[in-house]
C-alpha positions in Angstrom: 94.4 92.8 75.5 95.3 96.1 74.4 98.9 96.4 73.1 100.4 93.1 74.3 103.8 93.8 72.9 104.2 96.6 75.4 104.0 93.9 78.2 107.4 92.5 77.3 109.1 95.5 75.8 111.4 96.0 78.9 113.1 92.6 78.2 112.9 91.2 81.9 113.9 87.8 80.7 116.5 85.3 82.0 117.2 82.0 80.4 118.4 78.6 81.9 119.4 80.1 85.2 120.6 78.0 88.1 118.4 78.7 91.2 118.4 76.8 94.4 114.6 77.4 95.0 111.6 79.3 94.0 112.5 82.4 96.1 115.8 82.8 94.4 114.0 82.5 90.8 111.4 85.0 91.8 114.1 87.4 93.2 116.2 87.4 90.0 113.1 88.6 88.1 111.7 90.9 90.8 115.1 92.6 91.2 115.1 93.4 87.7 111.8 94.8 87.8 112.5 97.1 90.7 115.8 98.2 89.1 113.9 99.4 85.9 111.1 101.0 88.2 108.5 98.8 86.9 107.4 97.8 90.3 107.8 99.2 93.8 110.7 98.2 96.2 108.3 96.0 98.2 107.1 94.0 95.2 109.3 90.8 95.8 108.1 90.7 99.6 104.6 90.9 98.4 105.3 88.4 95.6 106.6 85.8 98.0 103.9 86.3 100.5 101.4 85.8 97.9 103.0 82.7 96.4 102.9 81.2 99.8 99.2 82.0 100.4 98.0 81.4 96.9 100.4 79.1 95.0 100.7 79.7 91.2 102.2 76.4 90.0 100.5 74.5 87.2 101.5 71.0 86.2 102.2 69.9 82.6 101.6 66.1 83.3 102.9 64.7 79.8 106.2 66.6 80.3 106.3 65.9 84.0 107.2 69.5 84.9 105.3 72.5 85.7 105.2 76.3 85.3 104.3 79.1 87.6 102.4 82.4 86.8 103.6 84.3 89.9 102.2 87.8 90.7 101.6 90.3 93.4 98.8 92.8 93.7 98.6 95.6 91.2 99.1 98.3 93.9 102.7 97.4 93.9 103.2 97.8 90.1 104.1 101.1 88.6 104.1 99.9 84.8 102.6 96.8 83.3 105.2 94.3 82.4 105.8 90.6 82.4 109.1 89.1 83.5 110.2 85.6 82.7 112.9 83.1 83.8 113.6 79.6 82.6 115.5 77.2 85.0 118.4 75.0 84.1 117.1 72.6 86.7 113.5 72.8 88.1 112.7 74.0 91.5 109.6 73.4 93.7 106.6 75.4 93.4 103.1 74.5 94.8 100.3 73.7 92.7 97.6 76.3 92.1 94.7 73.8 92.5 95.7 71.7 95.4 98.9 73.1 97.0 100.9 69.9 96.2 104.7 70.4 95.6 105.7 70.2 91.9 108.9 70.8 90.0 108.7 74.0 87.8 111.1 74.9 85.0 109.4 78.1 83.7 108.3 81.1 85.6 106.4 84.1 84.5 106.2 87.1 86.9 103.3 89.3 86.0 103.5 92.9 87.0 100.2 94.0 86.0 97.9 96.9 87.6 94.5 96.0 86.4 92.6 92.7 86.8 91.3 92.6 83.2 94.7 92.5 81.6 95.7 90.3 84.3 93.1 87.7 83.6 93.6 87.9 79.7 97.3 87.3 80.1 96.9 84.4 82.6 94.3 82.7 80.3 96.7 83.1 77.2 99.8 81.8 79.0 97.9 78.8 80.7 96.3 77.9 77.2 99.8 78.1 75.4 101.7 76.3 78.1 99.2 73.5 78.4 100.2 72.5 74.8 103.2 70.0 75.0 105.0 71.8 71.9 104.7 75.2 73.1 106.0 74.2 76.6 108.9 72.4 75.2 109.7 75.1 72.8 110.0 77.6 75.6 112.1 75.3 77.7 114.6 75.4 74.6 114.7 79.2 74.4 118.3 80.5 75.1 118.1 84.1 74.1 115.9 87.2 73.8 115.4 86.8 70.1 114.1 83.3 70.5 112.0 84.4 73.3 110.3 87.0 71.2 109.8 84.4 68.4 108.0 82.2 70.9 105.9 85.1 72.2 104.9 85.9 68.7 104.1 82.2 68.0 101.5 82.1 71.0 100.1 85.7 70.0 101.6 87.4 73.1 103.7 89.8 70.9 
């Protein structure tokens, strides 16, 4: 995956945020990405459009909660980076596989220019978060240091 640690080096991470809906959660991360010139100004609009057309929610049935791996097309990305937000109270996303509504507590926003990196990161996150203990550990993360420890534990840093 090349230099994975660079994907998280800008620290676009928010923990236990209060959000009313998925748009608000995605806006928090997208605004931070725009502010640091990681993505183009229209990234949020394209992210929301893509989420509407191609949902990114995945369910973790044993925990009865899901996670989302939201992204927009690479043409709106200036620098490869991954943003993250955990939610104090889950918000509704739609499932990637069937479009059904699910409650999501963890959201990754992938700002990636190339498809190969994108697929490698998606696979790694999906594999890690499908394990109950990894999912629950990430739900408990409250700060950047603990987040970095979690990323190292799943070999993303």
